[in-house]
Structures are given as structure tokens and as C-alpha cells.
MDAnalysis code that builds the backbone (N, CA, C; Angstrom):
import MDAnalysis as mda
import numpy as np

u = mda.Universe.empty(501, n_residues=167, atom_resindex=np.repeat(np.arange(167), 3), trajectory=True)
u.add_TopologyAttr("name", ["N", "CA", "C"] * 167)
u.add_TopologyAttr("resid", np.arange(1, 168))
u.add_TopologyAttr("resname", ["MET", "THR", "PHE", "LYS", "ILE", "ASP", "LYS", "ASP", "LYS", "VAL", "SER", "GLU", "GLY", "GLU", "ILE", "VAL", "GLU", "VAL", "ARG", "TRP", "GLN", "CYS", "SER", "ASP", "ALA", "GLU", "SER", "VAL", "SER", "LEU", "THR", "LEU", "ASP", "ASN", "GLY", "HIS", "SER", "LYS", "THR", "THR", "ILE", "PRO", "VAL", "GLU", "LYS", "GLU", "GLY", "ASN", "LYS", "LYS", "PHE", "LYS", "LEU", "ASN", "ARG", "VAL", "GLY", "LYS", "THR", "THR", "ILE", "THR", "ILE", "THR", "SER", "THR", "LYS", "ASN", "GLY", "LYS", "THR", "THR", "ASP", "LYS", "SER", "GLY", "LYS", "VAL", "LYS", "VAL", "SER", "ALA", "ARG", "LYS", "TYR", "ASP", "THR", "TYR", "GLN", "ARG", "VAL", "GLY", "ASP", "SER", "LYS", "ILE", "LYS", "GLU", "TRP", "TRP", "GLU", "LYS", "ILE", "SER", "ARG", "SER", "THR", "ARG", "ASN", "TYR", "ILE", "SER", "LYS", "ILE", "LYS", "TYR", "GLY", "TRP", "SER", "VAL", "MET", "PRO", "LYS", "ASP", "LYS", "LYS", "GLN", "ALA", "THR", "THR", "SER", "LEU", "THR", "ILE", "ILE", "LEU", "ALA", "ILE", "MET", "ILE", "ILE", "SER", "SER", "PHE", "PHE", "PRO", "SER", "ALA", "VAL", "PHE", "PHE", "GLY", "LEU", "SER", "LEU", "LEU", "ALA", "VAL", "TYR", "CYS", "PHE", "TYR", "VAL", "LEU", "MET", "LYS", "LYS"])
u.atoms.positions = np.array([
    [86.545, 35.913, 86.315],
    [86.931, 36.982, 87.213],
    [87.971, 37.845, 86.506],
    [87.759, 39.178, 86.564],
    [88.756, 40.117, 86.039],
    [89.259, 40.962, 87.203],
    [90.548, 41.283, 87.119],
    [91.185, 42.045, 88.200],
    [92.316, 42.853, 87.581],
    [92.341, 44.174, 87.863],
    [93.368, 45.034, 87.271],
    [93.781, 46.109, 88.267],
    [95.108, 46.332, 88.358],
    [95.667, 47.429, 89.151],
    [96.244, 48.415, 88.155],
    [95.900, 49.699, 88.280],
    [96.277, 50.672, 87.242],
    [97.776, 50.970, 87.172],
    [98.527, 50.796, 88.273],
    [99.976, 51.070, 88.258],
    [100.699, 49.930, 88.957],
    [101.897, 49.617, 88.465],
    [102.689, 48.602, 89.153],
    [103.888, 49.202, 89.892],
    [104.154, 50.498, 89.687],
    [105.219, 51.213, 90.395],
    [104.706, 52.588, 90.785],
    [104.880, 52.939, 92.056],
    [104.479, 54.259, 92.547],
    [105.491, 54.741, 93.571],
    [105.462, 56.039, 93.878],
    [106.239, 56.597, 94.981],
    [105.354, 56.592, 96.216],
    [105.984, 56.553, 97.388],
    [105.189, 56.509, 98.616],
    [104.250, 57.705, 98.690],
    [103.019, 57.432, 99.123],
    [102.012, 58.475, 99.227],
    [101.146, 58.619, 97.991],
    [101.494, 57.915, 96.902],
    [100.677, 57.988, 95.689],
    [99.517, 56.996, 95.777],
    [98.557, 57.190, 94.881],
    [97.326, 56.408, 94.912],
    [97.303, 55.431, 93.741],
    [96.868, 54.183, 94.024],
    [96.627, 53.197, 92.962],
    [95.141, 52.874, 92.949],
    [94.655, 52.560, 91.772],
    [93.240, 52.200, 91.638],
    [93.134, 50.739, 91.238],
    [92.268, 50.024, 91.936],
    [92.046, 48.602, 91.678],
    [90.637, 48.444, 91.105],
    [90.521, 47.688, 89.988],
    [89.211, 47.402, 89.374],
    [89.029, 45.893, 89.332],
    [87.801, 45.450, 89.568],
    [87.518, 44.020, 89.529],
    [86.095, 43.770, 89.067],
    [85.882, 42.517, 88.632],
    [84.544, 42.081, 88.239],
    [84.464, 40.578, 88.490],
    [83.605, 40.198, 89.414],
    [83.378, 38.795, 89.766],
    [81.869, 38.584, 89.786],
    [81.255, 38.622, 88.624],
    [79.795, 38.686, 88.527],
    [79.072, 37.463, 89.084],
    [79.655, 36.279, 89.029],
    [78.945, 35.083, 89.499],
    [79.386, 34.635, 90.887],
    [80.113, 35.457, 91.619],
    [80.613, 35.089, 92.951],
    [79.554, 35.345, 94.014],
    [79.666, 34.593, 95.104],
    [78.768, 34.793, 96.243],
    [79.325, 35.869, 97.189],
    [80.648, 35.870, 97.367],
    [81.285, 36.894, 98.201],
    [82.642, 37.253, 97.601],
    [83.015, 38.511, 97.785],
    [84.277, 39.013, 97.227],
    [84.971, 39.849, 98.311],
    [86.287, 39.710, 98.405],
    [87.050, 40.523, 99.350],
    [88.379, 40.930, 98.725],
    [88.887, 42.067, 99.173],
    [90.199, 42.574, 98.741],
    [91.139, 42.494, 99.929],
    [92.384, 42.073, 99.667],
    [93.391, 41.999, 100.715],
    [94.605, 42.806, 100.290],
    [95.061, 43.667, 101.184],
    [96.296, 44.436, 100.962],
    [97.333, 43.944, 101.953],
    [98.501, 43.567, 101.435],
    [99.596, 43.091, 102.271],
    [100.846, 43.872, 101.893],
    [101.305, 44.743, 102.806],
    [102.490, 45.553, 102.507],
    [103.748, 45.018, 103.176],
    [103.686, 43.792, 103.703],
    [104.834, 43.197, 104.358],
    [104.892, 43.520, 105.837],
    [104.146, 44.511, 106.254],
    [104.099, 44.897, 107.659],
    [102.749, 44.524, 108.267],
    [101.699, 44.810, 107.507],
    [100.356, 44.464, 107.974],
    [99.526, 43.967, 106.790],
    [98.514, 43.206, 107.133],
    [97.639, 42.620, 106.118],
    [96.210, 43.021, 106.460],
    [95.510, 43.604, 105.486],
    [94.145, 44.069, 105.718],
    [93.228, 43.474, 104.668],
    [92.104, 42.924, 105.123],
    [91.112, 42.353, 104.211],
    [89.802, 43.095, 104.400],
    [89.196, 43.495, 103.274],
    [87.907, 44.187, 103.339],
    [86.926, 43.526, 102.377],
    [85.670, 43.373, 102.793],
    [84.662, 42.843, 101.866],
    [84.269, 43.934, 100.863],
    [84.043, 43.539, 99.613],
    [83.678, 44.493, 98.563],
    [82.518, 43.934, 97.741],
    [81.965, 44.773, 96.898],
    [80.891, 44.354, 95.991],
    [81.435, 43.383, 94.937],
    [80.533, 42.777, 94.176],
    [80.946, 41.805, 93.147],
    [81.727, 42.451, 92.015],
    [81.453, 43.705, 91.771],
    [82.253, 44.449, 90.790],
    [82.361, 45.899, 91.238],
    [83.480, 46.499, 90.856],
    [83.674, 47.891, 91.250],
    [85.137, 48.291, 91.155],
    [85.423, 49.376, 91.830],
    [86.805, 49.862, 91.882],
    [87.030, 50.558, 93.216],
    [88.285, 50.622, 93.621],
    [88.643, 51.244, 94.885],
    [90.035, 51.842, 94.731],
    [90.246, 52.988, 95.419],
    [91.548, 53.638, 95.378],
    [92.225, 53.478, 96.733],
    [93.542, 53.231, 96.680],
    [94.322, 53.062, 97.889],
    [95.549, 53.955, 97.834],
    [95.850, 54.605, 98.951],
    [97.069, 55.411, 99.072],
    [98.120, 54.514, 99.721],
    [99.220, 54.294, 99.005],
    [100.264, 53.399, 99.490],
    [101.393, 54.222, 100.103],
    [101.609, 54.024, 101.414],
    [102.573, 54.839, 102.139],
    [103.832, 54.094, 102.562],
    [103.822, 52.777, 102.491],
    [104.970, 52.004, 102.981],
    [105.855, 51.586, 101.816],
    [107.148, 51.909, 101.922],
    [108.114, 51.559, 100.879],
    [108.305, 50.046, 100.869],
    [108.341, 49.496, 99.668],
    [108.506, 48.048, 99.499],
    [107.501, 47.546, 98.481],
    [107.165, 46.260, 98.583],
    [106.164, 45.690, 97.669],
    [104.860, 45.503, 98.418],
    [103.788, 45.947, 97.800],
    [102.448, 45.741, 98.344],
    [101.723, 44.783, 97.425],
    [101.184, 43.723, 98.002],
    [100.430, 42.731, 97.237],
    [98.947, 42.995, 97.444],
    [98.221, 43.132, 96.351],
    [96.775, 43.330, 96.414],
    [96.136, 42.078, 95.822],
    [95.274, 41.433, 96.605],
    [94.661, 40.168, 96.198],
    [93.152, 40.303, 96.251],
    [92.485, 39.787, 95.218],
    [91.023, 39.706, 95.244],
    [90.667, 38.229, 95.400],
    [89.746, 37.976, 96.307],
    [89.331, 36.602, 96.587],
    [87.827, 36.516, 96.391],
    [87.407, 35.584, 95.546],
    [85.965, 35.387, 95.325],
    [85.603, 33.955, 95.733],
    [84.393, 33.811, 96.274],
    [83.911, 32.505, 96.712],
    [82.607, 32.196, 95.989],
    [82.526, 30.965, 95.426],
    [81.302, 30.514, 94.740],
    [81.146, 29.027, 95.034],
    [80.017, 28.672, 95.619],
    [79.710, 27.278, 95.977],
    [80.817, 26.665, 96.837],
    [81.385, 27.445, 97.753],
    [82.418, 26.950, 98.652],
    [83.807, 26.910, 98.035],
    [83.931, 27.206, 96.758],
    [85.230, 27.191, 96.083],
    [85.788, 28.622, 96.048],
    [87.059, 28.753, 96.457],
    [87.706, 30.068, 96.534],
    [88.664, 30.244, 95.366],
    [88.585, 31.438, 94.743],
    [89.485, 31.776, 93.638],
    [90.187, 33.089, 93.984],
    [91.510, 33.120, 93.755],
    [92.312, 34.307, 94.059],
    [92.993, 34.817, 92.804],
    [93.174, 36.143, 92.759],
    [94.031, 36.790, 91.762],
    [94.793, 37.885, 92.479],
    [96.091, 38.002, 92.170],
    [96.927, 38.981, 92.877],
    [97.672, 39.867, 91.910],
    [98.067, 40.994, 92.419],
    [98.926, 41.910, 91.690],
    [99.857, 42.586, 92.681],
    [101.059, 42.902, 92.239],
    [102.033, 43.551, 93.128],
    [102.300, 44.966, 92.659],
    [102.486, 45.850, 93.624],
    [102.835, 47.245, 93.357],
    [104.118, 47.537, 94.108],
    [105.114, 48.027, 93.380],
    [106.379, 48.401, 94.019],
    [106.266, 49.865, 94.451],
    [106.459, 50.101, 95.740],
    [106.373, 51.447, 96.305],
    [107.795, 51.902, 96.627],
    [108.239, 52.945, 95.926],
    [109.600, 53.456, 96.152],
    [109.543, 54.718, 97.005],
    [110.665, 55.025, 97.619],
    [110.752, 56.216, 98.478],
    [110.582, 57.466, 97.629],
    [109.901, 58.431, 98.180],
    [109.695, 59.701, 97.485],
    [111.021, 60.427, 97.378],
    [111.283, 60.968, 96.211],
    [112.527, 61.704, 95.986],
    [112.264, 63.185, 96.203],
    [113.154, 63.792, 96.954],
    [113.032, 65.213, 97.237],
    [114.119, 65.960, 96.483],
    [113.768, 67.128, 95.964],
    [114.723, 67.968, 95.265],
    [115.536, 68.714, 96.312],
    [116.790, 68.271, 96.505],
    [117.603, 68.864, 97.562],
    [118.264, 70.161, 97.134],
    [118.189, 70.511, 95.860],
    [118.871, 71.704, 95.384],
    [117.987, 72.944, 95.398],
    [116.694, 72.757, 95.518],
    [115.794, 73.908, 95.523],
    [115.532, 74.331, 96.961],
    [115.782, 75.592, 97.251],
    [115.542, 76.087, 98.590],
    [114.054, 76.247, 98.816],
    [113.618, 75.881, 99.984],
    [112.215, 76.035, 100.338],
    [111.925, 77.519, 100.510],
    [110.870, 77.980, 99.863],
    [110.487, 79.375, 99.997],
    [111.363, 80.337, 99.229],
    [112.121, 79.842, 98.243],
    [113.039, 80.702, 97.497],
    [112.278, 81.817, 96.777],
    [111.098, 81.513, 96.254],
    [110.328, 82.546, 95.558],
    [109.866, 83.631, 96.533],
    [109.580, 83.250, 97.771],
    [109.159, 84.243, 98.767],
    [110.308, 85.180, 99.112],
    [111.526, 84.654, 99.142],
    [112.691, 85.496, 99.420],
    [112.869, 86.497, 98.290],
    [112.714, 86.022, 97.031],
    [112.848, 86.923, 95.882],
    [111.775, 88.007, 95.902],
    [110.530, 87.601, 96.207],
    [109.440, 88.583, 96.291],
    [109.729, 89.613, 97.376],
    [110.220, 89.164, 98.539],
    [110.544, 90.071, 99.625],
    [111.645, 91.039, 99.202],
    [112.687, 90.528, 98.547],
    [113.800, 91.371, 98.116],
    [113.337, 92.398, 97.088],
    [112.477, 91.970, 96.145],
    [111.960, 92.917, 95.142],
    [111.127, 94.011, 95.807],
    [110.354, 93.658, 96.812],
    [109.546, 94.646, 97.531],
    [110.443, 95.654, 98.247],
    [111.498, 95.171, 98.897],
    [112.442, 96.056, 99.590],
    [113.134, 96.971, 98.571],
    [113.549, 96.398, 97.430],
    [114.229, 97.197, 96.398],
    [113.309, 98.284, 95.860],
    [112.053, 97.927, 95.589],
    [111.089, 98.917, 95.100],
    [110.893, 100.036, 96.111],
    [110.739, 99.676, 97.382],
    [110.546, 100.678, 98.432],
    [111.760, 101.593, 98.545],
    [112.954, 101.016, 98.451],
    [114.185, 101.804, 98.549],
    [114.306, 102.774, 97.385],
    [114.050, 102.278, 96.162],
    [114.108, 103.167, 94.988],
    [113.086, 104.296, 95.102],
    [111.900, 103.993, 95.583],
    [110.859, 104.996, 95.762],
    [111.293, 106.040, 96.795],
    [111.870, 105.598, 97.899],
    [112.340, 106.500, 98.941],
    [113.449, 107.414, 98.420],
    [114.394, 106.837, 97.683],
    [115.504, 107.626, 97.136],
    [114.988, 108.668, 96.148],
    [114.015, 108.300, 95.312],
    [113.484, 109.271, 94.352],
    [112.762, 110.414, 95.072],
    [112.085, 110.095, 96.180],
    [111.428, 111.150, 96.960],
    [112.461, 112.088, 97.589],
    [113.553, 111.536, 98.081],
    [114.614, 112.365, 98.670],
    [115.227, 113.271, 97.605],
    [115.500, 112.705, 96.423],
    [116.082, 113.513, 95.341],
    [115.143, 114.656, 94.938],
    [113.850, 114.345, 94.842],
    [112.889, 115.390, 94.489],
    [112.839, 116.453, 95.584],
    [112.774, 115.996, 96.845],
    [112.733, 116.948, 97.962],
    [113.965, 117.838, 97.991],
    [115.119, 117.274, 97.686],
    [116.368, 118.042, 97.668],
    [116.355, 119.057, 96.528],
    [115.761, 118.674, 95.389],
    [115.771, 119.585, 94.228],
    [114.858, 120.795, 94.430],
    [113.814, 120.663, 95.217],
    [112.899, 121.792, 95.435],
    [113.158, 122.516, 96.753],
    [114.136, 122.062, 97.536],
    [114.428, 122.665, 98.842],
    [115.183, 123.989, 98.654],
    [114.815, 125.041, 99.435],
    [115.549, 126.310, 99.368],
    [117.003, 126.110, 99.802],
    [117.871, 127.024, 99.336],
    [119.309, 126.910, 99.542],
    [119.687, 126.912, 101.028],
    [119.056, 127.773, 101.829],
    [119.423, 127.832, 103.243],
    [119.040, 126.548, 103.997],
    [117.955, 125.898, 103.582],
    [117.575, 124.637, 104.200],
    [118.534, 123.518, 103.791],
    [119.050, 123.602, 102.560],
    [120.035, 122.615, 102.115],
    [121.288, 122.702, 102.965],
    [121.720, 123.950, 103.263],
    [122.918, 124.134, 104.094],
    [122.697, 123.604, 105.505],
    [121.517, 123.899, 106.064],
    [121.211, 123.423, 107.417],
    [121.141, 121.896, 107.436],
    [120.545, 121.314, 106.427],
    [120.447, 119.853, 106.342],
    [121.821, 119.219, 106.221],
    [122.680, 119.803, 105.404],
    [124.037, 119.285, 105.252],
    [124.795, 119.371, 106.566],
    [124.665, 120.494, 107.280],
    [125.342, 120.660, 108.571],
    [124.850, 119.628, 109.576],
    [123.544, 119.451, 109.642],
    [122.995, 118.466, 110.577],
    [123.446, 117.044, 110.232],
    [123.549, 116.742, 108.950],
    [124.011, 115.424, 108.532],
    [125.459, 115.204, 108.953],
    [126.289, 116.224, 108.789],
    [127.697, 116.112, 109.199],
    [127.790, 115.933, 110.711],
    [126.999, 116.686, 111.476],
    [127.013, 116.558, 112.936],
    [126.567, 115.153, 113.355],
    [125.531, 114.630, 112.725],
    [125.053, 113.287, 113.024],
    [126.125, 112.247, 112.718],
    [126.786, 112.392, 111.590],
    [127.865, 111.465, 111.233],
    [128.995, 111.538, 112.246],
    [129.341, 112.760, 112.695],
    [130.402, 112.920, 113.709],
    [130.006, 112.214, 115.000],
    [128.743, 112.354, 115.407],
    [128.276, 111.726, 116.639],
    [128.350, 110.202, 116.546],
    [127.943, 109.666, 115.431],
    [127.960, 108.210, 115.268],
    [129.387, 107.682, 115.226],
    [130.229, 108.315, 114.434],
    [131.619, 107.867, 114.317],
    [132.361, 108.028, 115.638],
    [132.102, 109.123, 116.356],
    [132.824, 109.362, 117.611],
    [132.424, 108.372, 118.695],
    [131.243, 107.753, 118.583],
    [130.872, 106.745, 119.577],
    [131.725, 105.490, 119.428],
    [132.250, 105.229, 118.233],
    [133.139, 104.087, 118.012],
    [134.612, 104.477, 118.112],
    [134.937, 105.687, 117.646],
    [136.318, 106.178, 117.636],
    [136.354, 107.567, 118.284],
    [136.603, 107.663, 119.583],
    [136.563, 108.974, 120.260],
    [137.540, 110.000, 119.693],
    [138.643, 109.553, 119.148],
    [139.608, 110.520, 118.600],
    [139.089, 111.165, 117.314],
    [138.037, 110.607, 116.725],
    [137.483, 111.159, 115.490],
    [136.670, 112.427, 115.737],
    [136.370, 112.731, 116.992],
    [135.590, 113.934, 117.306],
    [136.331, 115.178, 116.820],
    [137.630, 115.275, 117.112],
    [138.415, 116.435, 116.695],
    [138.407, 116.577, 115.178],
    [138.635, 115.468, 114.465],
    [138.643, 115.509, 113.007],
    [137.267, 115.920, 112.466],
    [136.209, 115.379, 113.052],
    [134.855, 115.683, 112.605],
    [134.485, 117.132, 112.833],
    [134.836, 117.641, 113.998],
    [134.536, 119.041, 114.281],
    [135.358, 119.971, 113.388],
    [136.585, 119.551, 113.079],
    [137.415, 120.330, 112.150],
    [136.766, 120.360, 110.769],
    [136.241, 119.220, 110.343],
    [135.560, 119.141, 109.044],
    [134.331, 120.043, 109.027],
    [133.571, 120.046, 110.102],
    [132.393, 120.901, 110.199],
    [132.799, 122.374, 110.171],
    [133.879, 122.728, 110.854],
    [134.355, 124.116, 110.857],
    [134.782, 124.540, 109.452],
    [135.456, 123.645, 108.731],
    [135.876, 123.958, 107.351],
    [134.655, 124.168, 106.473],
    [133.635, 123.334, 106.613],
    [132.423, 123.473, 105.812],
    [131.729, 124.804, 106.119],
    [131.582, 125.120, 107.405],
    [130.929, 126.386, 107.779],
    [131.722, 127.588, 107.252],
    [133.040, 127.549, 107.369],
    [133.885, 128.619, 106.857],
    [133.704, 128.764, 105.340],
    [133.599, 127.637, 104.632],
    [133.396, 127.647, 103.176],
    [132.061, 128.317, 102.843],
    [131.009, 127.957, 103.562],
    [129.671, 128.541, 103.309],
    [129.693, 130.036, 103.563],
    [130.342, 130.468, 104.649],
    [130.389, 131.898, 104.972],
    [131.194, 132.685, 103.924],
    [132.305, 132.168, 103.483],
    [133.149, 132.869, 102.545],
    [132.568, 132.885, 101.138],
    [131.706, 131.932, 100.856],
    [131.107, 131.820, 99.530],
    [130.149, 132.986, 99.275],
    [129.493, 133.525, 100.303],
    [128.492, 134.585, 100.166],
    [129.088, 135.894, 99.887],
])
């Protein structure tokens, strides 16, 4: 009788392969004992089978052959250790980087379009756009700081006076 287990140490959830050959036996069975439960299955006289070991500890795999009423056993043990997780790598870190790169690309593209639009815009539209931007800023700031309305309107008056005197 030959009996071989391909690994003697695995992490939980990994697979071990068992090979056996009992050519002159009448019946053959494999038994798995993980310390919690024991399972016996009948198998062919020769072959191989793969098992996924999920329980941490020692798992004993035994092959039992019977010939003329005489039973012969061979065993092997597999140590199953807890799976180690990499605690320093963030889950989905590459997705965050991809998302950030996409946002950065979109922002750069938007800014370049604004710069181009500003460079080809007529002068009077630039003045109107600047005035509207100042008014919008005054409105936003004044909603948080009401006393800023006077300062903002003064700034707008100075800008308008500058534009008028420049011509």
C-alpha cells in the first residue's frame, strides 16, 4: 500500500491532494479527522482526491484497506494554520487612486477649457464676467458675514470706477 499527502502544512482554506494505491485490497476508505468531526468515505483501490481544509489545527488523513478480513491503515497529518491577513494594505486602495486620478484629469481639462474661453472672450464680456463673479462672491460671503456686504459693495464700486476711468 502506498499513501502520500502532497503538503504537511497549509493555511486555512487551502487544498491538499491525497494519492494512494492499494492494488490488492478488497475495500479502501479515506478518513479525515480534524479534531472536531470525523468523516469516512469509500474510495477506489487507487487514485487521488483533493480536500479543502478549513479548520485550524491538525487534520489526520487515514487510508484504510481491507484484504481477507485483515485491515491495514496508513496516516498522515496536515497542520492547518490561520490565514494571515495583510493589515497594512487598505482595501480598495487602487480604486481610490483611480478615482482621484480621474477627478484630477477632469479638473485639469475643465481649467484648460476655462483658460481658453477666457483668452478668446471679447473685452466687454470679460468685464461683465468679472463683475458677476464679484457679485456672486459678495452674496456668498455676506450669507456668513452680514457686515461684509458693505465691504463687498465698496469693492465692486471701486472696480466699476476703475473700468470707467480706464476708457
